[in-house]
N, C-alpha and C positions, 0 to 999 in steps of 0.2 A: 622728731620725725624718723621713725624706724622703718627699715625696708629689708627685704631679703632678695638676693639674686641667686638664681639656680640655672645651671646649664643642663638642659635635658639631653637624653641619650643621642638625639639626632642633631644636636648642636644649637637648637633653638634656645634663646635666652629668655628667661622668665623673671620678671621683677614684680614682687608683691609688696604692697604698702597697706597694711591693715590700719583702719581708722575706725575704732569701735563706736565712736559717737557720731559718725557721719550719717546723714540721712540718705546718702546716695552711694552708688558704686559705679566705677567706670572701667571698661575694658577697652584697651587700645593696642593695636598691632601696628608696628612701624617696620619698614623695610628700607634697606640701603639701595634705593632706586629713585632717582630724580633726574632732572634735566641734565645734570652733569655726566650722567651715565649714557647719554644718547649719542647717536651719530647724526650728521646733519640732515640727511634725507628722511630721518625718522624723528626729527625734532618735535617735541610735544607728546611723544608716545607714553611717557610716564603719567602725564596728566590725563590723557585720553583713556588709558587703561584704568585709572582710578574711577573714571565715570562708568566704564563698562562693567566693573565689578559689582555695581548696583543694578545691573540689567537682568540678573537672574542666575540661578544655579540649577543643578539637577533637582535638588530638593525643593527649591523655591523658583520655579521656572520663569516668573515674570517679575519685573521691578515692583509691581504693586504687591506681590506676595511678601517681598522683603519689607517694604514700607508699612504695609498694613499690620504686619506682625509686631514691628517696633512701635508704631503709633498706638497699637492696641494696649500697650503697657505704659504709654506716656513717656517713652524713652526719647532722649535727645541723641541724635546720631548724625554723623557726617564723615567726610574724608578730606584730606588736603595733600597737596603735592608741593614740594620745594625743590631746591637745587640738588639736595643730597639725600632726600628721603621722601617716602610717601606714607601716610598714616590713615588708618581706618578705626573708628571708635563708636561706642555707644555708652550712654550713661542712663541709669535707671534707679528706681527704688531697689534697695537691697534684696527684696523678695524675688526679683527677676534677674539676679546675676547669672544664673545658668542659662537663661533665655538669651541674654545679650551675648554671652560667650558663644552660644550655639549659632546665632545669626551672623555675628561678625566673622567668626572663624569660617563659616560656610561661604560667605561672599568673598573672603580673602583666599580661601583654598580652592574653591570649586566654581569659579565663574564660567558661564557658557557664553560664547560669542556668536550670536546669530547675525547673518549678513544684513538682514533688514534693520536690526537694532544698531549695528555699526553705522549704516548709512544714515539712519535717523539722527544718531548722536553727533555725526559730523556737522550737521546744521546747527546744533546746540552750541558746539565748541567754537565754530566759526563766529557765531553771534557773540559768544563770550569774548573772543579776541577783538571783535569790532567794538564791543562795549568798552573794553580797556583802552583801545586806541582813541575812543571818543572822550575819554577822561584825561585831560592834559596833565593833571597832577599825578596820575598813575602812569601815563605814557612816558613822561619825562624820566621816570625811573628806569624803564627799559632802554631808553636812549643812553642813559648814564652807564648802565651795565655794558652795553655794546661798545661805548667809548672806552671803557676801562679794559675790556677783555677781547674785543674784536670778534673774529670769526673762529671761536672755539666755544665749547659747551657753556662755559661761564658767561659768555656774552650773548647767548640765545635766550629768547623768552621761554618761560616755563610752559606756556600753552602751545608753543610752536607757531607756525604760520598757517594761513588758510590753505596754502599749497601743500604743505607737508601733511596737514590733518586730512584733507580730502583724498589723499592717496593711500591712506592706511587701510589695512585689511585685517580680518580676524586672524589670519596666519601670522601677521606681524605681532599681534598681542600674545599669541601663544608662544612664539619664539622668545619674545622679551621676558615673559614670565619664566620660561625654562632657563634663561640666562641669569636672571636677577632674583626672582622670588623663591629663594632657597632658605632652608632652615637656619643655616649659619649666618645669613644676612638679615634675619628677622628677630624682632624683640616683641614679646607680649608683656604688657603691663596691666595689672589689676590693682586699683586703688579704691579704698572706701571701706564699707562695712560688709565683711564677708568672712566665711570660715576658710582660713588660709589653707589648711591641709586638704579639705575637700576640693577647693578650687585648683590647687596645684595638680591634683589627680585628674580633674576635669580637663585642664589645659593640656596635660601630657597625653591624655587619651585622644582628644580631637585633633591634635597636631602631630600625632605619632607617624602618620603616613606622609607627612610633608616632604617633598623632594629635598635631598641634600646634594652636596657636591661643591665644586670650586666656583666661587662667585666671580663673575666678570668685573674687572676693576674699571675705574674711571680715569680719564686723562688728567695728569697733573696740570694745574693752571699755570700758564706761561705769562709772565709779566715783564714788560720792557717799556721804559719811558725815560726820557731825558729832559723834557721840558713840559710846561703846562699845555694841556689839551682841552679843546672846546668843540662842542657840536651844537648847532642851532637848527631847529626845525620851525620854520615860520608858519604861524597860523593866525588867522584873522579873528582873534579873541581879545577881550579887554585886558585880561591879566597876562603877565609873563610868569610862567612856572619854571623854576630853576632848581638845580641841585649842584652844589659845590662840594667836592669831597677829595679825600686823600687816601692813598693806599696804606694799609696797616699790616696786621699780623693774623695768623691763624688762631683758631679757638683754643688750642693747647699751649700757646705762647705764654711765658711767664709774665709778660707785660699786659695781658688781657685785663686783669683786675684794675690796673692803672688806667687803661683806656675807658673802662666803665665809669670810673669816678670822674675822669676828665669830661666825658660826655655828659655826665649829670651836672657838672658845673656849667657847661655850655648850654644844654637844652633841658635841664631838669625842671619841668613845671613852669608856672607863670613867674617864678622868681629867678629862673635861669637867665644867664646873660643874654642869650639871643632874644627871648621874649621881651625882656626889659629894654633892650636897645632897639629892636626892630618895631615892636608894637607900642610900647609905652613912651619911648622917647621920640622915635621918628614917625610913628603912625603910618608906616609904609606898607604893611601887609596885614592880612587876617590870620593866616597860618604861617608858622615858622617852627621847625623842630629839627633836632639832630638825632642821629642814631649810630650806634656802633654795630658793625655787621661782620662778625668773625665766622669763617668757614673752616673746614678741616685743613686746607693748605694755603689760605690767603684770607684777606679781610680788607674792609674799608670803613672809614668814618665819613658820613655825609651830612649835609645841611640842606634842607628843603624849604622853599618859600614860594608863595605866589604874590607877586608885587604889581603895582600899577605900571603899565607899559611905558610911562614917561619917567619912571624913577628907577630904571634897571641899573644904571651905573651907580647911583647912590646906594642901592641895596647890595650890589657886589662889593663895593668898597667897604661897607659897614660889616659885612660877613667876614671878609678877609681880615679886617682889623681885629675882630673878635678872636679869630683863630691865632693871629700873631701875638696877642696879649699873653698867651700861655708860654710863649718863648721868651718874651721880654721880661716878665715878672712872675714871681711865684704866686700861687693862689693863697689868699689869706687863710689863717687857721679857722676863722669863723665860716668862711665860704666853703672850705674843705669839709668841715664838720657837717654843715647843712647838706652838702651833696651826698655824703655818706649816709646820713639819716634818711634822706630822700630815697636813696637806692634800697636801703634795708627795709624801710617802711613799705615801699611799693612792692618789694619782693614778697613780703609776708601777706600783703593784701591780695597779691596774685596767687596765693597758695591756700585759699580758703575752701576750695571745693575739690572733690575727687578727680574731676577731669583735669583741672589745672595741675594737681600734683602728679597725675599720670604723665602729663606732657613734660613736666619738669624732669622726671627721671628718664623718660623716653628720649628726649633730645640729648641728654648727656650720653646715654648709652649708644645711640645711633651715630653720634659724632665722635665716638671712641674717646670720651673723656672719662676720667675717674669719677665714679658716682660720689656726689657730695650732697650733704644735707644743707638746708637753709642756714643752719648754725655755722657750718664750715665755710660757706660762701660769705656769711657776715664777717667772720674772722679775717678772711682775705681782704675784704673791702676796708675793714678798720685799719689794716696795716699800711695802706697806701699813704704816702707822704706828699707834701707839696713839692719836694725835690724830685720825687718819682715822676710826678706829672710834668714838671718842667723838662726833665730829661727825655721823656717820651715825646713831648711836644717838639723838641729839637729834632727828633728822629723822623717825625711824620709830617710836620708842617714845613715842607720844602718844595720848591718848584717842580722837581723831577717826579713828584707823586701827585701833583695838583690837577684836578679835572673838573669840568663844568659842562652840564647839559642844560639846554634851554628849549622850551616850547612856547611860542607866542610871537608877538611883534617885536623882534629885537634884531639888531644888526651885529653880526659877529665882530666886525671891526671896532665897534664902540666899546666892546667888553674886553677884548683880548688884552689890551694894555693894562687893564686893572687886575688881570688874573696872574698875580705874582705876589710872593711874600717879601720880595726885595732882598736887600743885603742884611 
């Protein structure tokens, strides 16, 4: 997997990944602007702005002008907002690479904010917030983040609240763009089948006038915990949705590859420890999975499950026991090898298309990681030992980093005594 990175004269970063045999090409723009860059009374503005960028430009004044042009070439296009970035992309047949660059760069660089469109989109986003609140398996994740990080940007929902969203104005979007949508904070990625020299010239031309300057920074995440913490939101539903997790490390920490392998042992597919214990042995849930979530300056590992409301205590005890096993005994060589093969195999399966490869490099660049190919990441994974995993387990599976969020018919008092790794 070959790539080239160029810093354009205005500071914009360009990464090109030529794939001669690819039947598609993807153009992706990512910017260091997400919910962690927000202030409280403007919570959700990164996500709202992402929506507004599709509402029209001077060249394409209506949202239908943008969508019709991209639909007219059969393109796949969208945008996404996270805690630390926002991305805009389009994927098409290689014949239309200049078209998708023209459209995506236009909506990224030249959005217009009409009062009537802002007001209309407020209703859309409030309903999006309501939708997520009505999905307990999604809502419990927001409860977990608030429990971990409290009243700071890391603890706020990406979409904001109905109150913050309905108060936003077009002036707010313009100011946020002036503060964050700068060339030095943006990365353009083009992956797939294209003429590299021609596309570099095209990108440099369309982004030449992009504003530069000093980018506004985000607050450093503050973490403080001395004992297990729990939050319960009671709802009259049949299942209890829970997340149990621990604080870990940032994305550039040298222990991150170890955490990836540990997580694969714990929740890697239907042969992972959690699936085998919770579904195959106990028959206690339909879904159970674990994830490792590293950010630039913090991280967490969590386990999510939806269980019968009458078996909550049993589920909590089983999950804690699976976490403790990593501390008590080393992972066997066979299980370690399987976890590594699972990670490597899934990684390559996830890099089959131009859009997935574009995102692969974009996330590394926007999170200020050294750019690494799949082969280099594979080598990192292969180096992890059972002793490495046990050492990291000793560091993270401890009461002062243990947290649990619950949505459903559950009593906090019945769970609290179980939420401990013990001595």
